[in-house]
C-alpha positions in Angstrom: -25.6 -85.3 -114.5 -27.0 -84.3 -111.0 -30.4 -83.1 -111.4 -33.7 -84.8 -112.0 -34.4 -82.7 -115.2 -31.6 -84.1 -116.9 -32.6 -87.7 -116.4 -36.0 -86.7 -118.0 -34.8 -84.9 -121.0 -36.8 -85.6 -124.1 -34.0 -85.5 -126.5 -31.7 -87.8 -124.5 -34.5 -90.2 -124.0 -35.3 -90.4 -127.8 -31.4 -90.6 -128.4 -31.0 -93.7 -125.9 -34.1 -95.5 -126.8 -32.8 -95.2 -130.8 -29.4 -96.5 -129.6 -31.0 -99.6 -127.7 -33.4 -100.2 -131.0 -30.0 -100.4 -133.0 -28.3 -102.7 -130.8 -31.0 -105.0 -130.2 -30.9 -108.5 -131.9 -34.5 -109.0 -133.5 -34.0 -112.5 -133.2 -33.8 -112.8 -129.6 -35.6 -112.0 -126.4 -33.9 -110.0 -123.8 -35.8 -110.9 -120.5 -34.7 -108.6 -117.6 -35.8 -108.7 -114.3 -36.1 -105.2 -112.4 -35.8 -106.4 -108.8 -37.2 -103.2 -107.3 -40.8 -102.5 -107.1 -39.9 -98.5 -107.7 -38.5 -99.6 -110.9 -41.5 -101.4 -111.9 -43.6 -98.2 -111.3 -41.2 -96.0 -112.9 -41.1 -98.3 -116.1 -45.1 -97.9 -116.6 -45.5 -94.7 -115.0 -43.1 -93.1 -117.7 -44.3 -95.5 -120.7 -40.8 -96.7 -121.2 -42.1 -100.2 -122.1 -43.8 -98.5 -124.9 -40.7 -96.7 -126.2 -38.7 -99.8 -126.2 -38.5 -102.7 -128.9 -40.7 -105.9 -128.1 -37.7 -107.9 -127.8 -37.2 -106.0 -124.5 -39.4 -108.0 -121.7 -39.5 -106.8 -118.1 -40.0 -109.5 -115.5 -41.0 -108.0 -112.1 -38.8 -109.2 -109.2 -39.4 -109.6 -105.5 -38.1 -106.2 -104.4 -41.2 -105.0 -102.6 -40.7 -105.7 -98.9 -44.6 -105.2 -98.0 -45.2 -107.7 -100.9 -43.0 -110.6 -99.8 -44.1 -110.5 -96.1 -46.3 -113.9 -95.6 -49.7 -113.4 -94.4 -48.8 -115.6 -91.3 -46.2 -112.9 -90.2 -48.9 -110.0 -90.6 -51.1 -112.3 -88.3 -48.4 -112.6 -85.6 -47.6 -108.8 -85.7 -51.5 -108.2 -85.4 -51.6 -110.5 -82.3 -49.3 -108.2 -80.7 -51.8 -105.6 -80.6 -54.6 -107.6 -78.8 -52.6 -106.6 -75.4 -54.4 -103.4 -74.1 -51.1 -102.3 -72.7 -49.6 -102.4 -76.3 -49.4 -99.5 -79.0 -48.5 -101.1 -82.2 -46.8 -98.9 -84.6 -46.3 -99.3 -88.5 -45.4 -97.8 -91.7 -48.5 -96.4 -93.7 -48.4 -99.1 -96.4 -48.4 -101.9 -93.9 -51.8 -100.6 -92.7 -53.6 -101.9 -95.5 -52.0 -105.1 -96.1 -54.5 -107.9 -95.6 -53.9 -111.0 -93.4 -56.1 -113.7 -92.4 -57.8 -111.7 -89.6 -58.3 -108.2 -91.9 -55.7 -105.5 -92.0 -54.0 -103.3 -89.2 -56.3 -100.4 -90.3 -59.4 -102.2 -89.9 -58.3 -103.6 -86.2 -57.5 -99.9 -85.4 -60.9 -98.9 -86.4 -62.2 -101.6 -84.1 -60.4 -100.1 -81.1 -57.0 -101.5 -81.0 -54.2 -99.0 -80.3 -52.5 -99.2 -83.8 -50.8 -96.2 -85.1 -48.9 -95.1 -88.3 -45.6 -93.7 -87.9 -43.0 -92.2 -90.7 -39.8 -93.7 -88.8 -39.1 -95.9 -86.0 -37.6 -92.6 -84.2 -41.5 -91.8 -84.2 -42.3 -95.0 -82.4 -39.4 -94.3 -79.9 -40.9 -91.1 -79.1 -44.0 -92.7 -78.3 -42.4 -94.9 -76.0 -40.7 -91.8 -74.3 -43.9 -90.2 -73.8 -46.1 -93.2 -72.9 -43.9 -94.9 -70.1 -46.9 -97.0 -68.9 -47.4 -98.6 -72.1 -45.3 -101.1 -74.5 -44.7 -99.7 -77.8 -43.9 -102.2 -80.5 -42.3 -101.1 -84.0 -43.5 -103.2 -86.8 -40.2 -103.0 -88.8 -40.1 -103.8 -92.2 -38.1 -103.4 -95.3 -34.9 -104.5 -97.3 -31.5 -103.0 -96.4 -32.6 -99.8 -97.4 -34.9 -99.1 -94.2 -33.1 -101.5 -91.9 -30.2 -99.1 -91.0 -33.0 -96.5 -89.3 -34.2 -99.6 -87.3 -30.7 -100.3 -86.2 -30.0 -96.7 -85.0 -33.3 -96.7 -83.3 -32.3 -99.8 -81.5 -29.1 -98.2 -80.5 -30.9 -95.1 -79.4 -33.1 -97.1 -77.2 -30.4 -98.8 -75.4 -28.7 -95.4 -74.9 -31.8 -93.9 -73.4 -32.4 -96.9 -71.3 -36.0 -97.4 -72.6 -37.5 -100.5 -71.3 -40.9 -100.1 -72.9 -39.9 -100.2 -76.6 -39.4 -103.3 -78.9 -38.9 -104.2 -82.4 -41.0 -106.8 -84.3 -38.2 -107.4 -87.0 -39.5 -108.1 -90.4 -36.2 -106.7 -92.3 -35.4 -108.8 -95.4 -32.1 -109.2 -97.2 -31.9 -108.8 -101.0 -29.2 -111.1 -102.4 -30.7 -114.6 -100.8 -34.1 -114.6 -102.7 -32.3 -113.7 -106.0 -30.2 -116.8 -105.5 -33.2 -119.0 -105.0 -35.1 -117.5 -108.0 -32.0 -118.1 -110.3 -31.8 -121.8 -108.7 -35.4 -122.1 -109.7 -35.9 -124.4 -112.9 -38.9 -122.4 -114.0 -36.9 -119.2 -114.2 -35.7 -118.0 -117.6 -33.8 -114.6 -117.1 -31.1 -112.9 -119.1 -30.1 -110.1 -116.8 -31.1 -108.0 -113.8 -31.7 -104.2 -113.1 -30.2 -103.9 -109.5 -32.2 -101.9 -107.1 -30.7 -98.4 -106.5 -32.2 -97.6 -103.0 -31.0 -101.0 -101.5 -27.6 -100.5 -103.3 -27.0 -97.0 -101.5 -26.7 -99.0 -98.5 -25.1 -102.4 -99.6 -23.2 -101.5 -102.6 -22.7 -103.4 -105.7 -20.3 -106.3 -104.3 -23.3 -108.4 -103.1 -24.4 -109.1 -106.7 -21.0 -110.3 -107.9 -22.2 -113.9 -107.3 -24.9 -113.4 -110.0 -22.4 -112.7 -112.7 -19.6 -114.9 -111.6 -21.7 -118.0 -110.7 -24.8 -117.8 -113.1 -23.3 -115.5 -116.0 -26.2 -112.9 -115.6 -25.4 -109.2 -116.1 -26.6 -107.0 -113.5 -26.7 -103.1 -113.7 -27.8 -101.1 -110.8 -30.0 -98.2 -111.6 -31.6 -95.2 -110.9 -35.4 -94.3 -111.0 -35.7 -91.7 -113.6 -36.6 -92.5 -117.1 -33.1 -92.0 -118.6 -31.6 -94.0 -115.7 -33.7 -97.1 -116.8 -33.0 -96.6 -120.3 -29.3 -96.4 -119.9 -29.3 -99.4 -117.7 -31.2 -101.3 -120.3 -28.6 -100.2 -122.9 -25.7 -101.4 -120.7 -27.4 -104.8 -120.4 -28.1 -105.1 -124.0 -24.3 -104.3 -124.8 -23.2 -107.0 -122.3 -25.5 -109.8 -123.5 -24.6 -109.1 -127.2 -20.9 -109.5 -126.3 -21.8 -112.5 -124.2 -20.4 -110.9 -121.1 -21.6 -110.9 -117.3 -20.6 -108.2 -115.0 -21.9 -105.8 -112.4 -22.2 -102.3 -113.4 -23.2 -99.1 -111.6 -25.4 -96.8 -113.4 -26.7 -95.1 -110.4 -23.2 -93.8 -109.5 -24.4 -90.5 -108.3 -25.9 -92.1 -105.4 -24.4 -95.6 -105.0 -20.6 -96.7 -104.2 -19.3 -100.0 -104.9 -18.8 -100.7 -101.2 -22.1 -99.0 -100.1 -22.5 -97.1 -96.9 -20.1 -98.5 -94.4 -21.6 -96.7 -91.5 -24.7 -98.3 -92.1 -23.6 -101.7 -92.7 -21.8 -101.3 -89.3 -24.9 -100.2 -87.3 -26.7 -103.2 -88.9 -23.9 -105.6 -88.0 -24.0 -104.6 -84.4 -28.1 -104.7 -83.8 -29.3 -107.5 -86.2 -28.4 -111.1 -87.0 -29.3 -113.3 -89.6 -32.1 -115.7 -89.2 -31.5 -119.2 -90.3 -34.6 -119.5 -92.2 -37.4 -116.9 -93.1 -40.5 -117.4 -95.3 -41.2 -115.4 -98.3 -44.5 -114.9 -99.9 -44.5 -117.2 -103.3 -40.7 -118.1 -102.5 -41.0 -120.3 -99.3 -38.3 -120.6 -96.7 -35.1 -119.0 -97.7 -31.9 -119.4 -95.5 -30.2 -116.4 -94.1 -32.6 -114.0 -96.1 -33.9 -111.9 -93.0 -32.4 -110.0 -90.2 -33.5 -110.6 -86.4 -32.7 -108.5 -83.5 -29.4 -109.5 -82.3 -28.6 -111.2 -78.8 -26.8 -108.0 -77.7 -30.0 -106.1 -78.1 -32.4 -109.0 -77.1 -34.4 -106.4 -74.6 -35.5 -104.7 -77.5 -36.9 -107.6 -79.4 -40.5 -108.0 -79.5 -40.2 -111.8 -80.2 -38.2 -112.2 -76.9 -40.3 -110.1 -74.7 -43.9 -111.2 -75.7 -45.4 -114.5 -76.5 -46.2 -114.7 -80.1 -48.1 -117.7 -81.2 -46.3 -119.0 -84.4 -49.0 -119.5 -87.4 -49.2 -121.0 -90.7 -51.5 -119.7 -93.3 -52.3 -120.1 -97.0 -52.5 -117.2 -99.3 -56.1 -116.3 -100.7 -57.9 -119.0 -102.9 -57.0 -118.1 -106.5 -54.7 -115.2 -105.7 -51.6 -115.7 -107.6 -49.3 -113.3 -105.7 -46.6 -115.8 -105.5 -46.2 -116.2 -109.0 -45.9 -112.4 -110.1 -43.4 -112.1 -107.5 -41.3 -115.0 -108.8 -41.6 -113.4 -112.4 -43.7 -116.3 -113.7 -46.8 -114.1 -114.8 -47.7 -110.7 -115.3 -50.3 -109.2 -112.8 -53.2 -109.1 -115.2 -52.8 -112.8 -115.6 -54.4 -113.4 -112.1 -57.8 -113.9 -112.2 -58.5 -111.6 -109.1 -56.6 -108.7 -110.7 -59.0 -105.5 -111.2 -61.8 -107.7 -110.2 -62.0 -108.9 -106.6 -58.6 -107.3 -106.1 -58.1 -103.6 -106.7 -56.6 -100.7 -104.6 -60.0 -99.9 -102.7 -60.2 -103.6 -101.7 -57.0 -105.4 -102.2 -56.7 -109.2 -101.8 -53.0 -109.4 -102.0 -50.2 -107.3 -100.8 -48.9 -106.7 -104.2 -52.1 -104.4 -105.0 -51.5 -102.4 -101.6 -47.8 -101.4 -101.6 -46.6 -98.3 -103.6 -44.1 -100.9 -104.8 -46.3 -103.5 -105.9 -46.3 -104.8 -109.3 -50.1 -105.1 -109.3 -50.7 -101.7 -108.3 -48.3 -100.3 -111.1 -50.2 -102.5 -113.6 -53.6 -101.2 -112.1 -52.5 -97.5 -112.1 -50.6 -97.3 -115.3 -51.5 -100.0 -117.7 -55.2 -101.2 -116.6 -56.6 -97.8 -116.1 -55.5 -96.3 -119.4 -56.7 -99.3 -121.3 -60.4 -97.4 -121.0 -61.8 -99.7 -118.5 -63.1 -97.0 -116.4 -64.3 -94.8 -119.3 
């Protein structure tokens, strides 16, 4: 199968759902965490939850990079824009994430030079055309987007650009999964592995989950049939009391991943000793920093950034949603004080946020706005 239409074929979807229903044990619950927020949106956008037996429970994981960034880190990035010589650049979803002092978009409206870019190379181009200004790229994302930042750093060094730096907030997928598995409150049976991240890192980094925790992992694509096939593969493993890493998304993901991208990241990044995650706290070696070899292009080395500590908004339960402990609509702010037009938490902002998925595909369809 190579084309999108094949993975949305109604007959194949019906057959796969029927096979899942035939194989599930009605006396048990299958608690499956879809790590990636893109999978969460696909599950509810295509109504897959309604097609599956009630014994299949999806648990939403920490696979949205905007969502897991703590408010303190956003505040630190925002503080860089106070310098009138600075042009701060960021991806679009970061522009609306609230910090304690407001969003990047709000501060842009108040006169700070904050610009949305579609890639780090856009920020690099700004540095080339504005040699009298300091251009900072607010880098964010899992290993999916880290290679583009790595290649931009290499390009900046090749060009000898001294007015470009990266405020690095790239995070790594495996450590938070280990933190979740080590949590005494977490009850999971299996994982649907993130497709986009895995195109870069491959399937090998998930082997510890099957080996050390005896939990199946199936790396999945994002179409309806991708996810249903992944659920079926997981059900088969659990029924047979097996725990393996399998690759449903073989048309895009190889076992070893993208070696060229991994090499670029190894050259330009180093692992931080610890990094704070929203809702998960400090996790060792869970994020990248700009490596010493590229320290000239590291915003944290060039600028004096005041480290801050903040608490999440009162009554917001973003951290518990990210840990899979509650569903988005269990939060008292959901669809009340927190909605897409005025988000309180990052999970309602991002296109991959679990709260945004629930609001769009569950809450609205329940007739709340009729």
